Structures are given as C-alpha cells and as structure tokens.
N, C-alpha and C positions, 0 to 999 in steps of 0.2 A: 078758861079765864085765868090770867096770871095773878098770883097772889102778891099783895102789898106787904112790904117790910120796911120798918123805919130804922134808920141809923140812930143809935143812942145819942151820939154827939150833936145831932140836929137840935135837940131840945135846948141844950146849953148854948149852942151857936145862935139860936133864935133869941134866947133871953139876953144874950150879950151883944145884940145888934149887929151880927155878922150877915144877917139876911134882911133884905127888903123885898119880900115876896111879890109885892105889887109892881116893882119896877126892875128888879134884877133879871138878868138873862139866865133862864134855866135851860139846861142842855142834857141830852141823853148820852150816856156812855154804855158800851156793850162789853160784857165779859163772858168768857166761856165757862163751862161747868167745872173745868179743872182749876179755875181762878174765881171761885164763888166769893161774892161779898159776904162779910159777916157784920153783925150788928155793931161791933166795936170799931169798925172802920170809921174814919172821921173826914178825910180829905181824898180827893181824886188820886193823889199819888199813892194811896194805900191799895189801890186796885191795879190789876193787870188788864188793860183793855185790848180788844182785838184791833186789827188794822182797819182803817176807814177809807182806804184808797178808792174803793168802788161804791162807797155809801153816800147817799144824799145828805143834805144839811140836817143837823141833829138839834138845832135850837128849837125850843118850844115856845109857842105863843100863849101868853096869859090872857084868858078870856075875862076873868074878873078876880078881884082881890078885895073883899069887903066883908064887913060884919053886919049882921042883922040880929037885933034883940040879944046882943052880947055873944053871938057865935060867929067867929070868923071862918070864912070859907075861901079856899084858893081853887079856882076852876081853870083848867088848862084846855086849850083846843087840842083835838086829836092830832096826832102826828103820823105821817106816812114816811117810813124809811124805804128807800128804793135802791136796788143794786143796778149800777150802770157801768158797763165796761168790764165786768167780771163778777165773781161771787163776793158776798159779804157773809162772814162767819167762818165757822160756826160760833154761835153764842147762845146762852141760856138766860142770861140776866140782863135786864134793862134798868140802868141806874139813872136816877135824876140827881143832878148836882147843880150848884150855883156857880155859873161861869163868871159872874161878876165879882164874887167874893175873892179876896186875896189868895186864899189857898184852895179855891174850888171845893168848898165845903159840900159834903154829901148830905142829901135829904132822905132819899128812900130808894128802894129797888123793888123790881117785880121779877118773880121767878116764873118762867114759862114752863117749868116742869121737865123739859127735855131740850136738847140742842136744836137750834134753828140755823139753817143755811139758806140764804137768799141767792138764787141763781140770777145771772144777768137778766135784767128786765123784770124781776119779781119784786113785790112790795110786802112790807109788814105794816099793817095799820095798828098803831098804838092807840087804843080807845080809852081816853081818860074819862072818868065818870062826870058827865055834865051836871047831873043833879046833886050829887054829894060832894063833888070836887075831889081834887087830889088829897086834900086834908082839911080837917076842921079843927078849930081850937075853941073850946068852950070854957 
C-alpha cells in the first residue's frame, strides 16, 4: 500500500480559495526516486516529472465532494495508468495536483516504496480509498 503525504502549502491554498475540489480537474503527476517530492513543494513546477509519451490519460474523476455532519470528504474514482507504445517510468511517487488552478497547486503524493516501470501493455491501478476518501476536513 502506498503511503499518503500532504504538501504543506495545500492547507493555505485551500484556505485562500485556490482549490474547488468539487469541480476542479485533479491530475496525476509521476516522479522518480531521484526527484522525490518534499512537503515544502507547492506547485507542479517544483517537481521533476517523468516523460508521459507512452502513458494513458492522468486526469482523475471526482466521485463525490461533500460534507456530512460537519466533516468534508473528497472521494476519487480509482485510476488506471496504462503503458501503450513503450515503457512508462521508472517512477516511485504519484502526485495529485490541481490542473485547474493557475499554478497547478500540489495537493498530496503517494510513495510506492520503490521504483515502478510499466512495460508496454502493463497497467498500474491507483486505488483511492472509496470509504475514507482522498482526504477529510473536520
């Protein structure tokens, strides 16, 4: 299971209306172990991404964005990344960023623990937690 990590600037960006998590387009970025994200990164330009030439679409579908009894939960549909026409990777980190926001503000990243390379025709299923959501605000 990949471990969740929050970018520190996400909290301020959320408070200052840079995100509308219910309607903005959230997208996946991939980075290699040599270019690991750090909590102090704020925007996509802070990262060094891998090449996506052979990678399928990286946009994420929002399943729900709602609050119940004062707790907000963002639930995302699982995403399958596919290699087609060649390899994708290597990468270790899956970063979630707001593709709608002006500077592509970062939200969080997942550490898969070791490098992953998808051979032509292989898939990586990114399993977002349907019960607890990507994140909750209480």
